[in-house]
N, C-alpha and C positions, 0 to 999 in steps of 0.2 A: 504494500500500500504506500502511496506517495505521501510525503509529509506536507503539512500545510504551507510551508515555505516554498516547496517546489510547485505546488498548485497555484500559489499566488504569483510566482514568477511566470509560469506558463500562461496564466490569465493576463498578466501585464503585457507579455510579448504578443499574445493574440489581439489584445485591445489596441496596442500601438500599430500592429500590422493592419488591422481593420481601419483605423483612422488614416493611415497612409494611403491605403487603397481608395478610400472615400475621397480624399483630397485629390488624388491623381485623376479619378473619374470626373470629379467636378471641374478640374482644370481642363481636361479634354473636352468636356461638353461646353464649357464657356468659351473656348477658343476655336471651336468648329465654325467654319464659315458657311453653314448650310442655308438653304432658302428660307427656312422658318425664322432663323435669327435675323437674316437680312430684311425680311418683311417687317419684323417687329421693330427694327431700328430705322426704317424709312420714315421720313416725314409723312404726315397724313395726306398731304396733297399728292405725293408720289404713289401712295398705296391705294388710291381710289381706283375703282374699276367700273366699267360699263355694267349697268344693271342688265341682267339677262331678260331678253324679250320673252313674253309669254302671252297666251290667250287663256281666258278663264270665263266660264259661263257664270253669270251672276244670278242671284236669287230671283231677280225680276225677269229672267229669261234672256237678257241681252248679253253680248259678249264684250269683255274688257280686253283690249290689246294694249300692252304697255307702249309699243312704238307709236300708236295712234295719238299719244299724249306728249310726244316730243315737242319741245318748246315751252312746256309748262312744268313747274315743280310737281313731283308726285310723292305722296306719303303712302306707304304700304304698311299696314299693321296686320301681323299674323297673330291669330288668337285661337282659342278653343272654348267651347261652352263649359267644359269641366274645369277650366283654369280660373281659380279665384282671383289672382292678380289681374287677369284679363278683364274680369268684371269690374274691378276697382278702377281701372284706368279709362273705361268707356265714357264716363261723364266729361273728363278732360278732353278726350278725343272728339267727342260730339261738340263741345263748346268751341274748340279751336277749329273744327271743321266748319261750323257756322260762321266763324270769324274770317277764316282764310280761304274758304271756298270762293266767295265773291272776288277775292284778290287773284284768282286764277290757279290756286293750288288744287290739284286733283287728289282726292282721298279714296283709298280702297282698303277694305277689310277682307282678309282671307282666312277662313277657318281651315285648320289642319288637324289631322288625327282625330276626327270628329265625325258624327253622323250628320247628314244634311238636315234631318228633322230637328235635332237638338241645336244645331248652329242657327237655323232659321228662328227658332223660338228665342234663343239668346239675343239675336239681333233685334227681333220684334219687341221683346220684353224690356230691353234696355233703351229702346227708341233710337237706334242708330239710323241716321238719315242718309249717310253717304253709301255708295255702292258696296255690296258685300257678296261673296260667293265662297264656295268650298273647293279646296284642292283635292278632288276625288282621287287622282292618280299619284299624288305626292310629287309630281314633276316640278311644280313651282317651288315648293319648299326645298327640294333637292338642288334646283338651279341656283337658289339664293344661299345654299349652305346653311339652312336653318338648323339650330341646335335645340331650341326650346321656345316656349311662348310665355308671355308676350314678347314679341320682337318687332321693332318698328324701323323701317328703312326710309331714308330721306334721299330722294333722287332729284338731281338738278335738271335744269331745262335741256341740257345736252344728253340726258340719259345716264349720267354718271352717279353711282351711289356715293353721296357726299358724306353720309353718316349713317350708322345703324346703332340702335339702342336696344340692348337686351334687358328686359325687365319693364316695370311700370313706368310709363311716361307721365310727366306732370305738365300742366299748362305752361309753366315757365320754360321747361325744356323744349316743348313743342314750338313755342313762339321763338325762342332763341335759334333753333335749327331752321325753322321755316323762313325767318327773316333773312338768313344767310342765302337762301335760295331765290328770294324775290329780286 
């Protein structure tokens, strides 16, 4: 049987080796020049990309095509009826939609990972007045690289995604971002 002193020394050596390995790995990861790191260090203006074009059938039966709105700022809000934060942000979206719609901003709500019936009820019960539809095939959310809801995209007049916000939007945030697009 090993003595306590030998066990302590073995533990100490193993701990030091573990720390050295962790530091080495951290140094390697921090100095890698990969695309992810480059993207994260680019200024926001350089990291902007063209919003993917799409067509979506709206709840009123019409078709929304993003490219049809080129020349106007577009706000796209991804939501789901089961999403509690989505429900919390609707009053702010509706108020700003009423305020900025007349200024030429196009608003669109897209339900994802939801049933059409529940999404329609959600929109009707909360009194959302701007166009809404459901991404039945998940193609729109995949094209936008959506990770969760609520997420709001702010697209400028040239069709470039100027900003995206994951989480609840406030009136202040909406005004701030939309004013930059006008």
